[in-house]
C-alpha positions in Angstrom: -15.0 -6.6 15.1 -17.7 -5.3 12.8 -18.1 -1.6 12.1 -19.5 1.0 9.7 -17.4 3.2 7.6 -17.9 6.7 6.2 -16.0 7.9 3.2 -15.4 11.6 3.2 -14.2 14.3 0.8 -12.1 13.4 -2.2 -9.8 11.0 -0.4 -11.5 7.7 0.5 -10.5 5.0 3.0 -11.4 1.6 4.0 -10.5 -1.7 5.7 -13.2 -3.4 7.7 -13.9 -6.7 9.3 -17.7 -6.2 8.9 -20.1 -4.1 6.9 -18.7 -0.9 5.3 -21.0 1.9 4.3 -20.3 5.1 2.5 -21.6 8.3 4.0 -21.2 12.0 4.1 -18.7 14.4 5.7 -21.3 15.4 8.2 -21.4 12.0 9.9 -22.2 12.6 13.6 -18.8 11.1 14.7 -17.0 13.9 12.9 -18.7 16.6 14.9 -18.0 14.7 18.1 -14.3 14.3 17.1 -13.9 18.0 16.4 -15.4 18.7 19.8 -12.9 16.5 21.4 -10.1 18.3 19.5 -11.4 21.6 20.8 -11.6 20.3 24.3 -8.2 18.5 24.3 -6.1 20.8 22.2 -2.8 19.8 23.9 -3.5 16.1 23.2 -3.5 16.8 19.5 -0.7 19.4 19.6 -3.1 21.8 18.2 -2.0 25.3 17.1 -4.7 28.0 17.1 -4.2 28.4 13.4 -4.5 24.7 12.6 -7.5 23.5 10.6 -8.6 19.9 10.0 -10.1 18.0 7.1 -11.7 14.6 7.8 -10.4 11.8 5.8 -12.3 8.8 7.2 -14.7 7.6 9.8 -14.9 4.0 11.2 -17.4 3.0 13.9 -16.9 -0.3 15.6 -19.8 -2.5 16.6 -19.3 -1.5 20.3 -19.7 2.2 19.4 -16.0 3.1 19.4 -15.4 5.8 16.8 -12.2 6.4 14.9 -12.0 9.6 12.9 -9.0 10.3 10.7 -8.0 13.9 10.0 -5.5 15.7 7.9 -4.1 19.0 9.2 -3.3 22.4 7.6 -1.7 25.4 9.1 -2.9 28.8 7.7 -3.9 26.9 4.6 -0.7 25.0 4.1 -0.6 21.2 4.4 1.2 19.9 7.5 3.2 17.0 6.2 3.2 14.5 9.1 0.4 16.3 10.9 -2.3 13.8 10.3 -3.9 11.9 13.2 -6.8 9.7 14.3 -9.2 10.5 17.1 -10.3 7.3 19.0 -13.3 7.9 21.2 -16.4 6.2 22.7 -19.6 7.8 24.0 -18.1 11.2 23.5 -15.1 10.4 25.7 -11.5 10.6 24.2 -9.8 7.2 24.5 -6.5 8.0 22.6 -5.0 9.6 19.6 -2.7 8.2 16.9 -0.2 10.8 15.7 3.5 11.5 15.2 3.4 15.3 15.5 4.9 16.2 18.9 4.5 20.0 19.2 2.0 22.8 18.7 4.8 25.1 17.7 4.7 26.2 14.0 7.4 28.0 12.1 7.4 31.5 10.7 6.2 31.9 7.2 8.9 34.1 5.8 11.0 32.0 3.3 14.6 32.8 2.8 14.7 31.1 -0.6 12.2 31.3 -3.5 10.1 28.6 -5.0 12.4 28.7 -8.0 15.4 28.1 -5.8 13.6 25.1 -4.3 12.8 23.8 -7.7 16.5 24.0 -8.7 17.6 22.2 -5.6 15.1 19.4 -6.3 15.9 19.3 -9.9 19.6 18.9 -9.2 18.8 15.7 -7.3 16.2 14.4 -9.8 18.4 14.9 -12.9 17.4 15.6 -16.5 15.1 12.8 -17.3 11.8 14.5 -16.3 8.8 15.1 -18.5 6.7 17.2 -16.0 7.1 19.5 -13.1 4.7 21.2 -10.7 5.3 24.7 -9.3 6.8 24.7 -5.9 4.2 25.1 -3.1 4.7 26.0 0.5 4.0 23.4 3.2 4.8 22.8 6.8 7.2 19.8 7.0 6.8 18.0 10.4 7.6 14.3 9.8 9.2 13.3 13.1 10.9 16.6 13.4 10.3 20.2 14.6 7.9 21.7 12.1 9.6 24.0 9.6 8.5 25.9 6.5 9.3 24.1 3.3 8.5 23.9 -0.4 7.0 20.8 -2.0 8.3 20.3 -5.5 7.1 17.4 -7.8 9.0 16.0 -10.8 7.6 13.3 -13.0 9.5 11.2 -15.5 10.9 7.8 -16.4 13.8 6.0 -14.9 16.4 4.3 -17.1 14.7 0.9 -16.6 11.4 2.4 -17.9 9.8 2.6 -14.5 7.6 5.7 -14.1 8.5 8.1 -11.3 6.7 10.9 -9.5 9.2 12.3 -7.0 8.0 14.6 -4.2 10.7 16.7 -2.7 10.5 18.8 0.5 13.0 21.6 0.4 13.8 23.7 3.5 12.6 27.2 2.8 15.4 28.6 5.0 18.4 27.0 3.3 17.4 24.9 0.3 18.3 21.6 1.9 16.3 18.5 0.9 14.4 17.5 4.1 12.8 14.4 2.5 11.8 12.9 -0.8 9.6 10.0 -1.9 8.2 8.4 -5.0 4.4 8.2 -5.5 4.9 5.4 -8.0 5.1 2.2 -6.0 6.6 -0.8 -7.7 7.0 -4.6 -7.2 10.8 -4.4 -7.2 13.4 -1.6 -6.7 14.1 0.4 -9.5 -10.2 4.3 -11.1 -12.5 2.1 -13.0 -14.2 2.5 -16.3 -14.2 0.3 -19.3 -16.5 -0.5 -22.2 -19.2 -1.9 -20.0 -22.3 -3.8 -21.2 -24.2 -6.8 -20.0 -22.5 -8.9 -17.4 -20.9 -12.0 -18.9 -18.7 -14.9 -17.8 -15.8 -15.9 -20.0 -12.7 -18.0 -19.9 -9.2 -16.7 -19.5 -6.4 -18.9 -20.9 -3.8 -17.4 -18.7 0.0 -17.6 -18.7 0.5 -18.5 -15.0 -2.8 -19.8 -13.7 -4.1 -22.1 -16.4 -7.7 -21.7 -17.5 -9.6 -19.3 -15.2 -13.1 -17.8 -15.1 -13.3 -14.1 -15.9 -16.1 -11.7 -15.4 -16.5 -9.6 -18.5 -19.1 -7.5 -20.3 -21.1 -8.2 -23.4 -22.1 -5.6 -25.9 -23.8 -6.6 -29.1 -21.7 -9.3 -30.8 -18.6 -8.5 -28.8 -17.2 -8.9 -25.3 -14.9 -6.5 -23.5 -12.6 -7.1 -20.5 -14.7 -5.0 -18.0 -15.7 -6.6 -14.8 -19.2 -5.3 -14.2 -19.5 -7.4 -11.0 -16.5 -5.6 -9.3 -17.1 -1.9 -9.9 -16.4 -1.8 -13.6 -12.7 -2.5 -13.3 -11.2 -3.0 -16.8 -8.0 -4.4 -18.4 -6.3 -2.6 -21.3 -3.5 -3.3 -23.8 -0.8 -0.7 -23.2 0.6 -1.5 -26.7 4.1 -1.4 -25.3 4.3 2.4 -24.9 5.6 4.0 -21.8 3.4 4.8 -18.9 3.2 8.5 -19.8 1.0 7.6 -22.9 -0.3 4.2 -21.9 -3.4 5.6 -20.2 -4.2 7.8 -23.2 -3.4 5.3 -26.0 -4.3 2.0 -24.4 -7.1 -0.1 -25.9 -9.6 -2.0 -24.0 -9.4 -5.7 -24.7 -12.3 -7.0 -26.8 -13.1 -10.4 -28.1 -15.8 -12.2 -30.1 -16.2 -15.4 -28.1 -15.3 -14.4 -24.6 -12.3 -16.7 -24.5 -9.1 -14.7 -23.7 -5.6 -15.8 -24.6 -4.0 -19.1 -25.4 -1.9 -19.9 -22.4 1.1 -18.5 -24.3 2.7 -15.1 -25.0 1.8 -15.4 -28.7 -1.7 -14.0 -27.8 -1.6 -10.6 -26.2 -4.8 -11.4 -24.3 -3.0 -14.2 -22.3 -1.4 -11.9 -19.8 -4.5 -9.7 -19.7 -6.3 -12.8 -18.4 -3.7 -13.2 -15.6 -4.0 -9.5 -14.7 -7.8 -9.5 -14.8 -7.9 -12.6 -12.7 -5.4 -11.1 -10.2 -7.5 -7.9 -9.8 -10.7 -9.9 -9.3 -9.0 -12.1 -6.7 -7.6 -9.1 -4.8 -11.1 -7.5 -4.8 -12.6 -10.7 -3.5 -9.9 -11.1 -0.9 -10.5 -7.7 0.6 -14.3 -8.0 0.3 -14.5 -11.5 1.9 -11.9 -10.9 4.6 -12.5 -7.3 5.6 -15.8 -6.3 4.0 -13.9 -3.8 1.9 -15.8 -2.8 -1.3 -13.0 -2.2 -3.7 -9.5 -0.7 -3.2 -10.9 2.7 -2.2 -14.0 1.1 -0.5 -16.2 3.1 -2.9 -17.5 0.2 -5.0 -15.4 1.3 -8.0 -13.0 -0.9 -9.8 -9.6 0.2 -11.2 -8.0 0.1 -14.6 -5.2 -2.3 -15.3 -2.7 -1.8 -18.2 -0.7 -4.8 -19.5 2.1 -4.7 -22.1 3.4 -1.4 -20.7 6.8 -0.3 -21.9 9.2 -2.3 -24.0 10.6 -5.2 -22.0 9.9 -3.4 -18.8 10.7 -5.7 -15.9 8.4 -4.3 -13.2 4.8 -3.6 -12.2 3.5 -0.5 -10.5 0.6 1.2 -8.7 0.3 4.8 -9.7 -2.5 7.1 -8.5 -5.5 4.8 -9.1 -4.4 2.3 -11.7 -2.2 -0.8 -12.3 0.7 -1.0 -14.8 2.3 -4.3 -15.8 5.5 -4.8 -17.8 6.2 -7.7 -20.1 9.5 -8.6 -18.5 12.2 -10.0 -20.6 15.3 -12.2 -20.4 14.9 -14.2 -17.3 11.5 -12.6 -16.4 8.0 -13.3 -17.7 5.3 -10.6 -17.6 4.8 -9.5 -14.0 1.2 -10.5 -13.7 1.4 -13.0 -10.8 -1.3 -12.8 -8.2 1.0 -11.8 -5.4 2.3 -9.0 -7.5 -1.2 -7.8 -8.4 -2.2 -8.1 -4.7 1.0 -6.2 -3.7 0.5 -3.3 -6.1 -3.2 -2.9 -5.4 -2.5 -3.0 -1.7 -0.5 0.2 -2.2 -3.8 1.7 -3.2 -5.3 0.5 0.1 -2.4 2.1 2.0 -2.8 5.2 0.0 -6.5 5.3 0.9 -6.0 4.6 4.6 -3.0 5.6 6.6 -1.1 7.1 3.6 2.2 5.8 4.8 4.8 8.1 3.2 7.3 6.2 1.0 10.4 7.3 3.0 12.3 6.1 6.0 10.6 3.6 8.4 7.1 4.5 7.0 8.3 3.6 3.5 9.3 0.2 4.7 6.0 -0.3 6.5 4.2 0.7 3.2 6.1 -1.9 1.2 5.7 -4.5 3.8 1.9 -3.9 3.9 1.8 -4.7 0.2 4.0 -7.8 0.6 1.8 -9.0 3.5 -1.5 -8.5 1.7 -0.1 -9.7 -1.7 0.9 -12.9 0.1 -2.5 -13.2 1.8 -4.1 -12.8 -1.6 -2.0 -15.6 -2.9 -3.1 -17.8 0.0 -6.7 -16.7 -0.6 -6.5 -17.7 -4.3 -5.0 -21.1 -3.4 -4.4 -21.8 -7.1 -3.0 -25.2 -8.1 -0.5 -23.5 -10.4 0.9 -21.3 -7.7 1.3 -23.0 -4.3 0.8 -20.3 -1.7 4.0 -19.3 0.1 5.8 -16.4 1.8 7.9 -15.5 -1.2 7.2 -12.4 -3.3 7.1 -12.7 -7.1 8.5 -16.3 -7.4 6.3 -16.8 -10.5 7.8 -13.9 -12.5 10.9 -15.9 -13.4 11.2 -17.8 -16.7 13.0 -20.6 -14.9 12.4 -21.3 -11.2 12.1 -25.1 -10.9 12.4 -25.2 -7.1 10.5 -21.9 -6.6 13.3 -20.7 -4.4 14.1 -17.5 -6.4 12.0 -14.5 -5.4 12.1 -10.8 -5.2 11.8 -11.1 -1.4 11.4 -13.7 1.3 9.2 -12.7 4.3 10.8 -15.4 6.6 14.4 -14.2 6.1 14.4 -11.1 3.9 18.2 -10.8 3.6 18.5 -14.3 2.0 16.6 -13.3 -1.1 18.7 -10.4 -2.2 22.3 -10.9 -1.0 21.7 -9.0 2.2 20.2 -5.8 0.8 17.0 -6.3 2.8 17.0 -6.0 6.6 16.0 -8.9 8.8 16.3 -7.0 12.0 15.4 -3.4 12.9 18.6 -1.3 13.4 18.9 0.9 16.4 19.1 4.1 14.3 16.0 3.4 12.2 15.9 3.0 8.4 16.2 6.5 7.0 17.6 6.6 3.5 17.0 2.9 2.8 15.0 1.9 -0.3 11.5 0.9 1.0 11.8 -2.5 -0.7 14.7 -3.3 1.7 13.5 -1.4 4.8 10.3 -3.6 4.5 12.3 -6.5 5.8 11.7 -6.2 9.6 7.9 -5.9 9.1 7.7 -8.8 6.6 9.8 -10.8 9.0 7.6 -9.9 11.9 4.5 -10.9 10.1 5.9 -14.3 9.2 6.9 -15.0 12.7 3.5 -13.8 14.0 1.6 -16.1 11.6 3.9 -19.1 11.5 6.5 -18.9 14.2 10.2 -19.6 14.0 9.7 -22.5 11.6 11.6 -22.9 8.3 9.2 -22.9 5.3 9.0 -25.8 3.0 11.9 -26.0 0.5 14.3 -24.2 2.9 16.5 -25.3 5.7 16.8 -22.3 8.0 17.3 -23.1 11.7 15.0 -21.4 14.2 18.0 -19.4 15.4 18.5 -18.0 11.8 14.8 -16.9 11.8 15.0 -14.6 14.8 17.2 -11.6 15.8 17.2 -12.0 19.5 17.7 -15.8 20.1 14.1 -16.4 21.0 13.7 -19.6 19.0 10.5 -20.5 20.8 8.4 -17.9 18.9 5.1 -19.5 17.8 2.6 -18.4 15.3 -1.1 -17.5 15.7 -2.1 -18.3 12.2 -2.5 -16.2 9.0 -6.0 -15.2 9.6 -5.4 -13.6 13.0 -2.2 -12.1 11.9 -3.7 -10.4 8.8 -6.6 -9.0 10.8 -4.2 -7.5 13.3 -2.1 -5.8 10.6 -5.2 -4.6 8.7 -6.7 -3.0 11.7 -3.4 -1.3 12.6 -3.1 0.1 9.1 -6.7 1.3 9.0 -7.0 2.8 12.5 -3.6 3.4 14.1 -0.9 4.0 11.5 -0.5 7.5 10.2 1.6 8.8 7.3 4.8 9.0 9.4 4.5 5.9 11.6 7.9 4.3 12.4 8.7 0.8 13.4 8.4 1.3 17.2 5.1 3.0 16.6 4.0 0.2 14.4 4.6 -2.2 17.3 2.4 -0.1 19.5 -0.3 0.1 16.7 -0.4 -3.6 16.2 -0.6 -4.2 19.9 -3.6 -1.8 20.0 -5.2 -3.7 17.2 -4.6 -7.0 18.9 -6.1 -5.7 22.1 -9.2 -4.5 20.2 -9.7 -7.8 18.5 -8.6 -10.4 21.1 -8.0 -8.5 24.4 -4.9 -7.0 26.0 -4.4 -10.2 28.1 -4.7 -12.5 25.1 -2.3 -15.0 23.7 -2.5 -13.0 20.4 -1.5 -9.8 22.1 1.5 -11.5 23.7 2.4 -13.1 20.3 2.5 -9.6 18.7 4.9 -8.3 21.3 7.1 -11.4 21.1 7.3 -11.4 17.3 8.3 -7.7 17.2 11.0 -8.3 19.8 12.2 -11.2 17.6 13.0 -8.7 14.9 14.5 -6.2 17.3 11.6 -3.8 17.5 11.1 -3.1 21.2 
């Protein structure tokens, strides 16, 4: 379903299966949506002191308008108060939101911002290198809204992984209401380069053999800036920590536009892998959904390789990619599905903004696994046979390709049961998002492929479902990815939980294929097969 897109304010969004176009905050759809909010206050749980900031506008080919808003109350952000207005011809069709009441709390705090900072710091520990002053917010993620403080600590975990922890502290009693990390990694635990004339070079990569790289020429030198994809550039982090990598990193340059030697002895080798992965991810989103870059603004992102000293991870943070060199049984984490995974965190950040906590944290991680996997299928590289395993190429020895960070077809089998195959009745609060991603990953596999064991494994159909429905059949990767993408773009909000994700993907399937379609029925059946009803 084709559509136009408007990017508004500082936060940009995207995801389209058609032409996307940047615009201004005064897009006519915004005014119509605000009028609908005024006319249907109860439908949006609007309080008289609420205010709204538009985040995104999507207009379908049939004229249906989808306007995403963030909410404040008396100037304070309402955490979990975001929503999407769905309308056509000025008539409200539905709204996507998790907020359930127009009631707002009193604004008299019983503890101070310093008290809140102490409470957050006791949880974070001593290994921080930065801290923001506590600020008041209204916390309303799947709960009665209450006054809270948001406290942010930045630092580095023991395994060198960067962290930016956001704490929400109850302003009445100092209790931690919620917390999440804004650094999104491959495993537990914007743009701008040297520029120049567009050039085409050769990357002698570590994982993908010899690949074509788009670079830039300047004088007698070339630099690893992709002028054809928004100026995204790849830098050598020089094995310093992420705190200083962005400041001290050096743009890769070369005299002959041949990068690396297919071995770790040349520092440009893994840069070639990363640069190739970024380009492939850009092309996947552009070709499949019409998305013009991670933020749909036509701008590339920076990638930093050789970050940390033996850091066994990769991360998306704010608007850039960071890749560690691995070590021991791990090679540098520059595989295409890892690149696609991390940059898809940026897509989620720019669209629904799924919070990295509880069910929504699992859906956030699963989104990155889903699209990282689809990027791998899109690349279809002879050195990396596409599959539903995450990170199978980051192991120094993996002759049967059966070791992986995660399996989408049976998540628990990859990590000794840490990941969830089936959605538990009580939800997934307090579970690491890498493990709570399991039911959504499992759903996507069943939706795309059905209850069929992948090549190289011997799972029975009964082992691949949670409800005994061994007859689940797939609708194919292309339809499955389009359904998930549209749900993420138009129907998920920051606090969407698994049952709401089921409803969102059903809405997406109805939009794309019809509510009486085989695709719609397949979505319902696949969710039931992972115990999301």
